[in-house]
N, C-alpha and C positions, 0 to 999 in steps of 0.2 A: 487581511491584506493579501492581494493577489501576489503570486510568486514573483512576476516581472517588478512589481512595486517593491518587494522585498529585496530583490538583486540590486535595483537602483539604491536602495537604502543602504545595502551593504557596501556598495561601491562608496558611497558618502562617508561611511564610518571608516572604511580603510583609509581615507585621505586625512583622517584626524592625526594629531601627533601621537606617537607611540610611547607607551611606557618603557622607560629605559630598561634595556637588557632582556625584557620578555617579548617573546614573539617569534614565530616560525613563519616568515613572510615569503609569498610567492614573488618571483622577480619580474615577471612580464607587467606587473602592474604595481610595483613597489611606489608607495606613495611619496611624493616629494618631501613631505614633512618628515617621514622617516628618514630619507636620505639626508634631509638637513641635520637631523639628530645624530646621524652617523658621523657627519662632517665636524659636528660639535664636539664629538668624542675623539676625533683625530683621523678620519678617513679622508684620503687626499685624491682619490681618482674621481674623474668625471661621472655623472649619473649613468650616462650611456655605457660606460666600461663594464658594468655589471652584467648586462643582458644583451646588449645589441652588438652586432658585427663580429667578424671572425676572431677578433682579439678580446672579446668578452671573457670576464673572469670565469663565467659559468661553463664555458667551453673547455676547461681544463679539469672540470668535475664530473665524476662518472657514479652511476649506479653500479655498485660491484655485486654481480651475481644474484641481484634480487633480494639481498639481506644486508648489505652494508653500503658503505660510500668509499670513494677513492679519488685520487687526484693524479693527472698526468705531469711529469716533472721532467720531460726531455724531448727533444725533438725526434727521437726514435721510439716513442710510445711506451716509455717506462711509467709505470703506476705504483704510486705508494698506497698501500691501505694498512690496516692493523694486521698484528700477527694472527690475533684470533679470528680475523675474517678470512685469511688464508689457511687456517688451521687444518681444514679438511683436505685441500690440496697438498699440504705438508705431510699430513698423516697417510694420505692415499699412496704417496711416492715412497714411504718409509718402509723398510723391512728391518729385521733384527741385523742384517749385515750392513745395511746402509740406513741407519736411523736418522733421517733428516730432522725428525721432531726432537730427538735428543741432542744431536750434534750440530744441527744447522746445515744450510746449503748454500753454495755459490757456483753458478754457472759461469766459467771463466770464458766462454764464447757463446755465440748464438746457437750453435750446435748442441750445446749442453743445456739450454733452456728447456724446461719440462712442461709439455703440453698437457691439459687439463680437460677431461670431459665434463659437459653439463656447467661450465663456467663461462661467464660473459662480462663485459662491460657494456654500459648502453650510455650515450650521450643525449641529453636533453637538447632538441633543436629548438622548439618554440612552444608556447602555451597560448590558448585563447578560450575565453569564456563562451561556451555552447549552450548555456541556459536558454537564451531567447529561441534558438533553433528548436529545441526540445519543447519549449513551451508553445511555439507556434504550431505544433503538432498535438496540443492537448495533453502534454505530458502529465500534468498535475492531476488530470481527471482518469488516468489510466489505472487499472489494477497494478499490483505489485510486479506481477509477471509481466504485464504491458510495458511497464516502465523499463524492466530490464531488457526486454526485447528491443524497445525503443533505442536504449543507450547501445546496444549491441549492433543494432542497424546502422545507426550513425557512426559508430566506431568503424564499421566494416566500410562504409562509404568513404570516410575521410582517410582511412588507410589506403583505399584503391586511389583516391586522388592524389595522396602523398606519393606513393609508388609510381604513378604515372610520371611524376616529376624526377623521382630517384627510387630506384627499385629496392634500395637498401632501407628505406624509412618505414616506420609503422606508427599508429596512433593509439593511444590509450585514453579513455575517458574516465574520470573519476569524480566521485561525490565530494563536495565541500560543504561546511556549515551543516552538518548532519542530513545532507541530501536536499538542501535548499538551493545549491548552486552546483553546476556541473562544469568541470575543466577539461579541454582536451590537450593532451601533451604529445608531441611528435617527437620520436626517439630514432636514434641510429644504434644498432646493436652489433658488437663484434664478438664473434664466438671463438676466435682462435687466441687464447689467453694463456700464457706460459709463466711458470715459476722461475724466477731468476735468483732471488736471494731470500734467505731467512736466517736469522740468528737462532741458536739453540733455544728451546722452550724455556730453559731455566731463566732466559733474559726476556724473551717474547711474552712470557706469562710469569714473570718474576713476582713473587707473592702469592701466587696462586689464589685459592679460595680464601686464605687468611686475609689477603689485601683486597680482594674484590670488592668494588663500590666504596673503597675507604681511601682516607687521605691521611698522612702523606703516602705518596706512591713513587716508586723507583723503576717502573716497567718499561722496557724498551719495546713497546708494542707496535711493531711494524713488520711488513713483509714487502716484497717488491715482485711485481709481475710485469710482463711486455705484452702489448697489444700487437698482434700480427695481422696483416692485410694482404688482399689480393695484389700480386706484384705489378699487374697491369693498371689497376684502377686506384689503388690505395684505400679501397673501400672494404667493407666487411666481406669474410669468406670463411667458410668452414675450414677446420684444420686441414693443411697440407704441408708436406715437408718443403714444397716450393714458395710458400708465403714468406713475406718479408716483414720486417719491423715496420709498424704503422707510423706515418708522419703526420702528425696533428698540425692544424693551423695555429693552434695556440697551447701553450703548456704554462704551468705555474712557475714563475721564478723563485728559486730556492734561496733563503736568505741566512746568512751567517751573522747578521747584525744583532740578533737577540731583541730583548723587550725589557721594559721595566714597569713597575707597578703603575697603573693607571693608563697604560697604552691602550690604544684601540685594538680590539680583537673581532674578528668576523669568522664564522663558519659558513660553509655551504656544503649541503649533502641531502641525504634522503631519510629523514626522521620517519620512522615507521608508524607509530601510533599513539596518540594522545587521546585523553577523554576529558577535557577540561570544561565541556558544556554539560556532562553527565549529571543526572539528577542524584539527590541524596540516597534515593532508593536503589539507584544503579550502583553507587558507591558501596552501599551496604552489601549488595550481592558480589561486587568486586572484592570486597573484604573476605566474604566467605570462600569465595573461589581462591584467593590468595592463600588462605589458611589450608584448604583441601590440597592444593598444588604443592605446597612446601611440605605437608606432611608426607604425601605419597612418594614424593621424589626422594625425600630424605631416607626413607626406607630402602628404596632401590639403591641409592648412592652408596650407602653403607656396604652393601654388597659389592657393588662395583670397585670401590676403593681397595678393599681386601684382596680381591682377585688380581687387580691391576699392579698392586704392589708386590704381588707374589710371583708375576711372571712378566717379562718384558715383552713377549709376544702378545699377551693379553692387552698390557698397557697401550701398545701400538693400535690395536684395533678399537679400543674404546676412548681413547684420548678425546677425540673430538665429540663424541656422543656424551661423555661425562661433562665436559666443558659447557656444552650446550644445556644440559640438565641442569647443572649447579648454578649457572649464571642466573637462570630465572627462579631456582628455588631460593637463592639468597635475595634476589630482587623482590620475591613475594614476601619474605620475611620482613625486609627492610621497609616495604610499602605499608604494610599493615601496621608497623610500628609507628611510622609517621603519622597514619590516618588517626591512630589512637592518640597519640602524643599531643596533637594539635587540636583534637576534637573536630576533626574536618567534617564528619557526617553532620554534626549539629551545626557547623558553620554554614553548610550548604542548605540545611533545611531553614535556617533563619533567612538565609538570602531568597529562598524560594517563597517566604512568606511575603516578601517584598514584591516578588514577581506576581504573586496571586492578587495582591492589593492593587497593582499596576492594571492587571487584566480586568478586575472588577471594576475599577474606576474609569477605565477607558474604553472598555468593551472590546479590546482587541483580542481576537481568539476566544472570546467568552462563549461558553457552551462547547468548546472544542478541546482546549487545554484544561484538563482536570487532574488535579494533584492526587485526589482520592482514588481516582481510576488508575493513576500510574502506580501508586502504592499497592493496590490490590492486585495488579498484573504481575508485578515483581514478587509479591508473596505467593501467589498461585505457582509461579515458576521455580520457587525456591528449591523444593525437594528434588525436582527432576533435573535442575541446573547442577545441583551438588552431585547426584548420583551418576549424571552422564560424564562429568568432568573426572570424578573419581574413577570410573570405568576407563576412560580413555588414558589417564595417567598410569593406571594399573596395568593395561593390556594393549594398548594401541602402539605398536612399534617399540615395545619395551623389551621383548625377547624374540627369538627367531620363530619358535613355535606358534604363538599367537599372531605374529605378523603374517605367517603364511596361512594360518586357520582363518583369520579374518579377511584376508584377501581372497581366499577361495579360488574359484576358477575365473579370476580376473587378473589383470595387470601384465606386466612384461614377462612373466614366466609361462605364459600360455602360449602353446603353438597350436593353432587352429587349421582344421581341415575343412574348408567350406563345402567340399563336395560329399565328404563322409564325416559328419559331426561326431560320430562315435569314435573316430580315430583322433580327435583333438586331445591334446594331452598337456600336462604341466611338466616342466623340466627345471629343476633347481641344480645348477652347476657350482653352486657356492660350497666350496670345501672348507668352510670356516675361515675364509680370508678376512671377513669383516665382523665375525661374532665368535663366541666361544661356548661350547656347549655347558661346560661346568658352571660358568657365570650365569649364563641365560636361564639355566635350570633352577638355579638358587633364586634369581631374581623373580621368576615366574612363581615359585612356591611361596616366597614371602608376600609378594603382591596379592596372591589369591587369599592368604590369611588376612592381610591388611584390608583388602576389599570388604570382606565380610564384617570385620570389626568396626568399620567405619561408614557402612551404608547407612543412609538416612531412612530409607524405606525397605524393609526385608523382601518386599514383593519384587524388588529390582535386583535380587540375586539371580544369576543365570541358573538354568535348570540342572547343569552338572554340579552345582553345590550339593544336591540331594545324594548324587552318586558319592561325592567325597565324604560325606557324613555316613551313609548306609554301608559302603564297601571298603572304604579306606579309614574309617574311624577318625576323620579330619586329620589325617596324616597328609599334609599338603605335598611334602617332598615325594612320598611314595607314589602319590597319584601323579605327580609330574613325571617322574622316572618311568612309571608304567606307560602312560599315554605316549610319551616321547618314544618309547621303544616300539610301540605297537603301530603309530600312525604311519602311512605312507608318505605324509607331507614332509617328514624328515629324512626321506630317502634321496640323496643327491645322486645326479647324473643317472637317473632312471625315470623313464617315461611313466607318469601317472596319469592314466585315462580317467577322466572325470565324468563322462556321460554314461554312467552305469550306477546299479544299485549298491554295489560294493563301496564305491566312493562314498556315497551318501551315508553309509553305515559307519565309516571309519571313525574311530573315537576322535581324531584331531579335527576332522571336518565337522563332526558334531559339536565340538568344543567351540569352533569358530561360529557355527549357526547359533548357538546358544548366546554367544556374546553379542552378535549382531542383532538378534531378536531383541534383546533388552536395550541396545543402542538405539535401534529404529523406533521402538516403543517411547523411549525417553525423548527422542528428537521430535516425534509426532506430538508429544504432550506439551513440548516447549513451543512448537510451531504454532500452535492455536493462539497463543498471546504475543509471539515475538513481532509481528506486524504492527499490532496495537502499541506495543511498547515503543518500537522505533518511530511511530506517528507521533506519540505523545512527546519523545525526547526531541523530535525534530521541531515540534512546535515550541517547546520549552526554549530551545536555542533561538528561534525566531523571536519570541516574546523578549528575551534577554537583549538581543540586539536591537529591538524596537525600543525598549525601555532605556537603553543607555546609547541612544543614537548619536550622543555628542561625545562617545568615547571610541577609542580604536579597538578593532576585533579582528583577529586573524582566524583562520580555520584550523581545526585540529590537524595534526600531522596524519598522512595517509600515504606514505613513501612516495611522494612527489618532491622534487627539489625544493629546498627552502634556504633562505638566509637568516641567520640570526646574528646579532651584533651585541657587543659589550666591551668590557674592558678586562684587562690583567688584574687580579687581585685575589686576596684571600678573605677569609671570614673568621669569625669568632667560634671557638669550640670550648664549650664549658668556661667561657670568659677569657680563654686565652687565644691569642692570635695564631691562626693556622700557618702563616707564611703563604707565599704565593708560588714558591718553587722549591724543589728538593735538589740537592747537590750529591756529588759523588760519595762524600764522607758518610752520608746516611745509608747508602746502599752497602758500603763497607761494614757498617755496624750490623746491619740485617744479615749479611752473609756470614759474620761471626756467629750469629744466632743459629744460621743454617749448619755451621760446622758443629755445633752442640747438638744437632738433632731437629731443629725444626725444619721439616722437609721443604715447606714452600719458600724458604729462603736459601736452599742449597744451589750452588752454582759451580761451574768448572773453575779449577785453579787459575786458568788464563783470565777469567773475569775478576777474580780477586786482584790480580796483577794489573789489569787494565783500568779498573776503578780506583786503584791506589797509586796511579801514576803521579810523579812529581811534576810533569809538564803535559798539559792536554793541548798544547799548541793552538791552532787557530779556532778550535772548538770550544775554548774556555770563553766564558762571557767577558766582554770588554769592560764592563763596569765592576763586577763582583770578583773576577778573576777565577771564578769557580766553574767547574764542569756541572752545568745545570741539566737536570735529567728530565722532570716533569713540571708543569705548570698549571696554575688555576686561572680561569676566567669565568665571568658570569653569563656566558652565553647559554642560550636555551636550546638544550638538545635532548634526544631520547634514543631508544634502541633504533638502529638503522643508520644514526649518525656516526656509528664507529667506522673509523677511517677518514671521516670528514677533515678536509684541509682546514687549518686554523691560519687565517691571513692576517698580516699586520695592516696598517693604515695605507700602505703603498700596494696592497695586493700580493705582497710576497708570502711565501709559505714559511711559517715559523714552527709549525707544529702539526701533529695528527691527534684529533679527538679520539679518546677511546673509552671513557667512562664518566659517569656522574658520582656524586658523592652520597654516602649513606645517610647523611643527615637530611637530604631532601627527596627521598626515593618517592614521595607522594607527589612530585612535581608533574608527573603525567596526568594528574587530575587537578592539580593547583600548583601554579608556578609559584616557588617561594622566593620573593625578591631578596630576602636576607641571606638564606642558607644555600639556595641552589648554585651549584658550580659544575663547570665542565673540566675535566681533567684531561690534559693532552700530553703527549710525549714530545719533549722539545726536538726539533728537526736537527739541532746540532748534535744531540745524543745519538740520534740515527745515523748520522754521517760518520760519527766517531767510531762506532762499531762497525759500520761498513768499511771504514779505513783500517783501524787497528786490529780488529778481530778478523774481518773478511778479506782485508787487502784487495778490495774491489776497486782497483785503480781504474779499470776501464768505465765502471759505472760512475764513479765519482767525476770522472773527466767529461763524461756524457751529460751528467746533471749540471755541472758548471756553477756550483752555488757561490754567491758572493757575499 
């Protein structure tokens, strides 16, 4: 089947009724049958209100800094996202004297709102299918490099056209359906984003790693930012003290009305990555990679925790790094647990037998899609894939020495002299504001040992391991201390000239070269088969869609805006009902455990008081009378959806999605309709802490929740 015929088929399949609760749907072409199903669940707004016009629901939803989602909630550009999405901003503004991570933060005026480098929000303006444009240029016949160039060229042309109408717009073109379809998204990006409010980490990350991915939850996972704009145009502008709060055309109404079991629930956001079309052989490799990642991160995290608990200054430096590392450490463990418990690999393999039979009987893609070839390609890449990931997890941006060593004479620390290249130099002015020597040295030492013990092929040991054995008697800490003291790379505020022989002989530089040599060799070994694997996976996706042309199919997540719909409700855990919300008394019980030594449940005395109040005022649920904290829905989300607004049937904000549940962590590769749940913080819990803890009257008035 030609690509254009496939796209036509995909458009038809998208018009079929959706399976309830599953699916990450693009909005520009949302099938009317899907909309009808949403209405059957309780959605009450017109079809056009989702995507079309200034007041469309999508216009309040933002891409938050390229890794999370968020929602605009006021006429003056306030943005709600998760606490963990604002984590690095909160950490970067924290000091031992003013520890916003520990104590929280509230800007009582515009002047006190804190600017952030390298943070932004982007609004999706529109989407369109550009596959016909690419195919007209012979896209499917081009080499992989030619296809990438064609996409880049079209992206540049469309960006120029968009900028001709509005200089603040740009276009991004992304692959859908494993590269069988290409969609262009027009964005408007605002780069002046300021921190306005955050609760203490003990509430924004209540439960810590103990509760991460678990239910029940009591985490008040939110932070508040504000978009600033050019005072003359109300459009995007780089940071300036003269910028003013942005005035959006649409913002999400915030609801105090609550929800009940069975109510309609909708998320909009930017899910990062799913692989539900992935072959059984790809899942096998994912299982191996999950095990490798979790093992290597566990070793490093043990060191980090010990140092962070011993020194507050160290904790501030590493809070964000540890949270990022541990999140996917636990995710990897949970995903493999789910893959094993439901026999997912065999389920996929059985399904692939059906696809093979379909191909054999119809002739569709016969001679092109070959499962034996796919199996062999993954097998050939297995060792290199393992060792490259282990090398990355062990040495890439895990400690300051190997970070500098592997960067070499590249990156932002290079000061180049174009007239006299010999005068070009490196300059590191970091005086341990973001890292700690003692922690980083120990992390490097344990990582060196762990890498050698878990390498799949000893030929992938960097050359310096011979030196460690022969000259240091495999004493990794002595090796690290020695090289750290001798290398010029760890000399801060000193010009390091790199266009000379002395630089090349430096022990830290040699360390980096040895690591990069192994990494490049492994990448080259993988590259020989990667394109062939991608082609086979793309054809497998096409065959699935063709075989099931009477069923709905949505594309895997790729950090473009998606809608998911479902209902409020719990599930059964070990034969017992989970409940669909948590209430204040449950967090009080956990806080008592915190008082007895459970670190992740420790909180400030004021939180004990606030969570034990006799009267929660307008924030208590009108039906249950309780202060409800978090809730469950069966929406379909994944990483990147953090901070996504949870809307009710009238398009009102009732929560912020922040997590999935441990029992369905394999949903990125197979959505579990029975177990998969989205965990959101109740927006009334958010407002309660803004009011009773933060006394943020000006913000609450601005939001105007009803």
